[in-house]
C-alpha atoms as one frame of an Amber mdcrd trajectory, in Angstrom:
protein
  29.027-155.544  26.298  31.035-152.444  25.325  29.192-149.148  25.699  28.056
-147.541  22.483  28.392-143.854  21.625  26.877-142.199  18.557  28.423-139.025
  17.118  26.453-136.838  14.705  27.928-134.171  12.419  26.556-132.245   9.461
  30.006-132.260   7.814  32.504-135.150   7.998  35.570-136.025  10.065  37.993
-134.424   7.614  36.140-131.119   8.015  35.549-131.436  11.745  38.808-131.844
  13.714  37.017-131.683  17.069  34.731-134.571  16.150  37.691-136.513  14.740
  39.663-136.113  17.979  36.707-137.425  19.980  36.260-140.401  17.654  39.947
-141.288  17.950  39.846-140.946  21.724  36.731-143.107  22.103  38.190-145.691
  19.719  41.382-145.850  21.797  39.249-146.408  24.910  37.612-149.498  23.389
  34.206-147.830  23.101  31.865-149.008  20.344  31.686-145.899  18.139  29.188
-145.006  15.423  29.530-141.863  13.308  26.832-140.339  11.112  28.262-137.757
   8.711  27.694-136.415   5.184  29.329-137.203   1.858  30.488-133.741   0.776
  31.877-134.553  -2.710  34.826-132.160  -2.376  38.513-132.037  -1.441  37.787
-133.993   1.774  36.650-137.173   0.020  40.074-138.821  -0.203  40.992-137.752
   3.331  37.728-139.239   4.596  38.579-142.582   2.959  41.957-142.543   4.721
  40.277-141.867   8.071  37.837-144.729   7.494  40.819-147.015   6.902  42.610
-145.766  10.005  39.591-146.093  12.304  38.885-149.774  11.793  35.994-150.907
  13.935  34.207-147.561  13.864  30.781-147.843  12.239  30.353-145.068   9.643
  27.114-143.925   7.997  27.237-141.247   5.296  24.209-139.247   4.219  23.970
-137.460   0.879  24.641-133.709   0.757  24.400-133.122  -2.992  21.549-132.637
  -5.445  21.416-136.298  -6.364  19.079-137.947  -5.757  17.027-134.853  -6.515
  13.834-135.477  -4.517  15.552-135.843  -1.089  17.617-132.738  -1.830  14.497
-130.792  -2.840  12.712-131.922   0.313  15.596-130.772   2.499  15.709-127.424
   0.674  11.973-126.848   1.163  12.264-127.805   4.844  15.075-125.310   5.318
  13.015-122.561   3.679   9.982-123.341   5.830  12.144-123.306   8.947  13.615
-119.904   8.154  10.170-118.428   7.518   8.323-120.049  10.418  11.105-120.554
  12.988  11.330-116.881  14.092   7.516-116.808  14.474   7.483-119.840  16.797
  10.583-119.484  19.005   9.569-122.354  21.295   9.428-124.867  18.434  12.766
-126.682  18.393  11.877-128.636  15.248  11.324-125.506  13.151  14.467-123.897
  14.535  16.462-127.001  13.617  15.202-126.890  10.024  16.173-123.224   9.771
  19.697-123.832  11.038  20.772-126.310   8.354  19.486-128.041   5.240  21.048
-131.210   6.677  18.954-131.166   9.859  16.035-132.908   8.134  18.013-135.808
   6.602  19.836-136.354   9.902  16.575-136.337  11.834  15.079-138.910   9.447
  18.131-141.143   9.997  17.843-141.098  13.792  14.093-141.739  13.603  14.792
-144.970  11.721  17.769-146.056  13.832  17.147-149.212  15.883  20.582-149.898
  17.375  20.977-148.980  21.032  23.452-146.433  22.404  24.502-145.140  25.801
  25.229-141.558  24.701  24.783-139.404  21.589  27.105-136.434  20.943  26.159
-133.712  18.452  28.754-131.670  16.574  27.377-128.692  14.581  24.017-126.967
  15.205  22.327-128.952  12.438  22.880-132.095  14.529  21.653-130.700  17.869
  17.944-131.441  17.465  18.523-134.907  15.990  20.635-135.805  19.043  17.968
-134.530  21.420  15.257-136.432  19.524  17.174-139.715  19.692  17.937-139.062
  23.356  14.236-138.671  24.116  13.185-141.692  22.040  15.796-144.062  23.498
  15.942-142.632  27.015  19.680-141.920  26.805  21.690-138.743  27.519  22.912
-136.420  24.780  25.782-133.929  24.685  26.509-130.874  22.541  29.885-129.694
  21.276  29.679-125.965  20.525  32.686-124.931  18.462  31.507-121.427  17.562
  29.167-118.821  18.961  26.567-119.626  16.336  24.067-116.825  17.130  26.913
-114.382  16.398  28.035-115.835  13.064  27.586-113.946   9.806  24.509-115.828
   8.619  21.027-114.495   7.873  18.980-112.970  10.673  16.503-115.868  10.759
  19.325-118.410  11.090  20.938-116.485  13.943  17.643-116.202  15.770  16.766
-119.857  15.318  20.144-121.229  16.374  19.882-119.077  19.504  16.420-120.520
  20.235  17.709-124.041  19.633  20.722-123.672  21.896  18.611-122.131  24.655
  16.158-125.044  24.535  18.699-127.857  24.373  21.755-126.783  26.367  20.102
-127.172  29.755  18.672-130.579  28.800  22.051-131.956  27.727  24.283-134.185
  29.831  27.040-131.678  29.122  28.089-128.959  26.692  31.691-128.546  25.590
  32.883-125.248  24.103  35.896-124.265  21.991  36.797-121.123  23.958  36.014
-119.513  27.301  34.180-116.599  25.682  32.065-118.856  23.461  31.021-120.663
  26.632  30.277-117.412  28.475  28.166-115.937  25.689  26.344-119.222  25.108
  25.492-119.470  28.790  24.063-115.952  28.583  21.367-117.349  26.267  19.939
-119.416  29.110  17.109-118.238  31.301  18.603-120.030  34.321  22.225-119.064
  34.838  24.638-121.739  35.993  22.455-124.762  35.273  24.121-127.609  33.405
  27.579-129.120  33.013  29.531-126.690  30.832  33.273-126.778  30.205  35.904
-125.766  27.645  37.605-128.245  25.320  40.343-126.298  23.559  41.250-126.604
  19.888  44.621-127.950  20.999  46.582-130.893  19.618  48.373-133.991  20.938
  51.702-133.208  22.559  53.421-135.861  20.405  52.768-133.844  17.226  55.278
-131.169  18.313  58.979-131.354  19.000  61.481-129.055  20.660  62.028-126.386
  18.027  65.063-126.770  15.853  67.520-123.888  15.935  67.913-123.525  12.204
  65.363-121.555  10.208  64.900-121.061   6.472  66.972-117.839   6.524  68.516
-117.095   9.898  69.220-113.356   9.535  65.645-112.493   8.629  62.671-112.575
  10.989  60.776-115.740  10.094  56.978-115.322  10.077  54.490-118.080   9.312
  50.753-118.350   8.601  48.650-121.309   7.466  45.146-122.230   6.442  43.450
-124.824   4.258  43.100-122.139   1.589  45.069-118.912   1.133  42.621-116.292
  -0.042  40.968-112.958   0.587  38.986-112.483   3.779  41.556-114.088   6.086
  43.397-110.911   7.047  46.527-111.329   4.936  45.668-108.657   2.376  45.268
-106.160   5.237  48.775-106.710   6.630  50.754-106.944   3.376  51.113-103.121
   3.093  52.697-103.139   6.569  54.998-106.066   5.785  56.075-104.405   2.515
  57.982-101.863   4.606  60.288-104.629   5.873  60.700-106.670   2.688  64.469
-107.055   3.168  64.264-107.986   6.849  61.506-110.605   6.994  60.340-113.779
   5.311  56.693-114.836   5.478  55.988-118.514   4.773  52.425-119.388   3.793
  51.127-122.955   4.065  47.937-123.984   2.298  46.435-123.961  -1.175  46.559
-120.489  -2.710  43.562-119.351  -4.743  44.686-118.259  -8.209  43.421-114.677
  -7.981  44.952-114.121  -4.557  48.262-115.590  -5.675  48.433-113.346  -8.771
  47.311-110.157  -7.053  48.889-110.455  -3.622  51.646-113.092  -3.436  53.494
-113.462  -6.715  55.325-110.121  -6.755  56.199-109.955  -3.064  59.677-111.466
  -2.836  59.543-111.854   0.941  56.677-114.351   0.653  57.563-118.037   0.498
  54.668-120.166  -0.724  55.173-123.651   0.755  51.971-125.437  -0.334  49.937
-127.805   1.809  51.148-130.250   4.450  49.361-132.805   6.587  48.579-131.712
  10.133  51.448-133.701  11.642  53.946-132.486   9.019  52.850-128.893   9.544
  53.184-129.085  13.318  56.735-130.399  13.049  57.573-127.728  10.469  56.268
-124.852  12.595  59.181-125.211  15.011  61.491-123.654  12.412  59.867-120.211
  12.570  60.085-117.237  14.900  56.525-115.902  15.026  53.099-117.082  13.911
  50.390-114.727  12.651  46.936-115.236  14.197  44.835-112.860  12.116  41.218
-112.624  13.227  39.033-109.665  12.304  36.612-109.247  15.196  34.590-106.695
  13.239  33.413-109.313  10.723  30.973-110.912  13.166  30.658-111.602  16.870
  31.923-115.166  16.588  35.291-114.073  15.149  35.700-111.896  18.243  35.055
-114.843  20.583  36.717-117.831  18.883  40.144-119.409  19.328  41.200-121.242
  16.188  43.438-124.240  15.599  46.024-121.782  14.320  46.749-119.959  17.579
  46.965-123.277  19.466  49.411-124.674  16.910  51.674-121.649  17.310  51.509
-121.897  21.087  52.330-125.612  21.185  55.196-125.205  18.700  56.785-122.564
  20.943  56.380-119.723  18.453  55.950-116.115  19.439  52.372-115.187  18.550
  51.300-112.030  16.740  47.557-111.996  17.419  45.019-109.438  16.303  43.186
-107.851  19.204  39.934-109.760  19.369  38.543-110.275  22.867  39.301-114.012
  22.761  42.892-113.656  21.565  43.691-110.893  24.035  42.373-113.076  26.855
  44.437-115.979  25.461  47.641-113.918  25.618  46.815-112.800  29.158  46.497
-116.464  30.146  49.817-117.257  28.414  52.059-114.290  29.300  55.293-114.022
  27.376  53.945-115.973  24.398  53.084-113.060  22.144  51.584-109.643  21.524
  48.261-108.332  20.249  47.788-105.767  17.512  45.149-104.185  15.357  45.055
-104.662  11.591  45.868-100.989  11.071  48.839-100.733   8.707  50.777 -98.334
  10.923  50.128-100.249  14.151  50.931-103.607  12.564  54.126-102.191  11.061
  55.160-100.907  14.495  54.668-104.389  15.968  56.746-106.035  13.218  59.486
-103.451  13.688  59.627-104.413  17.365  59.850-108.124  16.526  62.720-107.510
  14.118  64.544-105.569  16.812  63.947-108.326  19.394  64.244-111.384  17.171
  67.243-112.854  18.980  65.427-112.621  22.317  62.341-114.181  20.733  64.425
-117.070  19.375  66.180-117.605  22.698  62.822-117.877  24.479  61.373-120.514
  22.182  62.353-123.588  24.280  60.793-122.066  27.404  57.590-121.240  25.531
  57.475-124.775  24.149  57.872-126.335  27.585  55.240-124.056  29.135  52.722
-124.896  26.401  53.062-128.643  27.068  50.625-128.201  29.959  47.732-127.229
  27.669  47.787-129.937  24.999  44.941-132.168  23.813  46.323-134.784  26.197
  44.912-132.671  29.049  41.557-131.918  27.407  41.135-135.586  26.529  41.195
-136.446  30.248  38.395-133.940  30.885  36.214-135.665  28.273  37.150-139.135
  29.483  36.003-138.229  32.997  32.611-137.042  31.682  32.148-140.122  29.502
  33.125-142.515  32.288  30.646-140.852  34.626  27.832-141.065  32.055  28.579
-144.649  31.017  29.104-146.048  34.521
């Protein structure tokens, strides 16, 4: 009989690329996969249907996230409130901490309590799924694993939430079969929560992508004489760093072109994008289309403001990995994680603050060196091939094979 692995998330696969990559990998290995996620009733709904069609044979269960039916939603809301009031008072109570972390912890816990199918491993993505995975692990006598994408105690949530997620991670990390982390610094700071240093199987699984999604960069760009900059996100809006760098880029309006991929919010488009002629708004692309398109540009902007919260200082996003794998020169703001990233990948970019004068100085240097930057793109592309998802997938496969054997 094929081994069975259960994956739990408080979002869905369209919103959780790390969970999606694991599901695809397990499916390709012939593992019997079950996914419990939430119906979010938003822009991801159609994408989720497509993923269900692609992943034939995967058993999907979707829990309700909205206000209908009302009574289950009210119950989850009351549980969350109780958790945030009582959790900080009882730091050794994992159940209360779980309720405080997410309104979806309760519904997910009720699902696993009723589940009667057998599994060999349960993997939790998102803090709201951690306790449910540990509960099922204890009830069925199977191992559980945690994927920790962010440094959750350092995110910009309420004080009670930060405290409770720290308690929860401290209690469950050492009991897990393994913990995977999305950056070296997230792993380091998470390990610092533990009373016993060094206990447990902890390793990094990068937010990288399959090597096949990128190609050797094409020589031609949208406008060869100008420095070609690129930035992307699901939504183009305030709070992502762009509005802080526009005054610097305005100084070079005739020498640069900045292409923005994503869906622009109306207010941001009117106030920040519409009247800047050097901005090219390219709309949204699928992940694969975007990764092929990135090869046309000179430099990618990785704008993280480490002063917003501790997690932004420690995380490495999909964005910086996409730039690296496409062979682009990276302009990264000087968070601790991104500076360490550039040290580990010398020659792939520079770090900068979001200060207008400092950022302008960096862009001036890129304009001056743009031919050298373009000439180095093939070498950067080849060097980055060693750090793709294809490598990280092998790390996970080794852990799974060990657990399932």
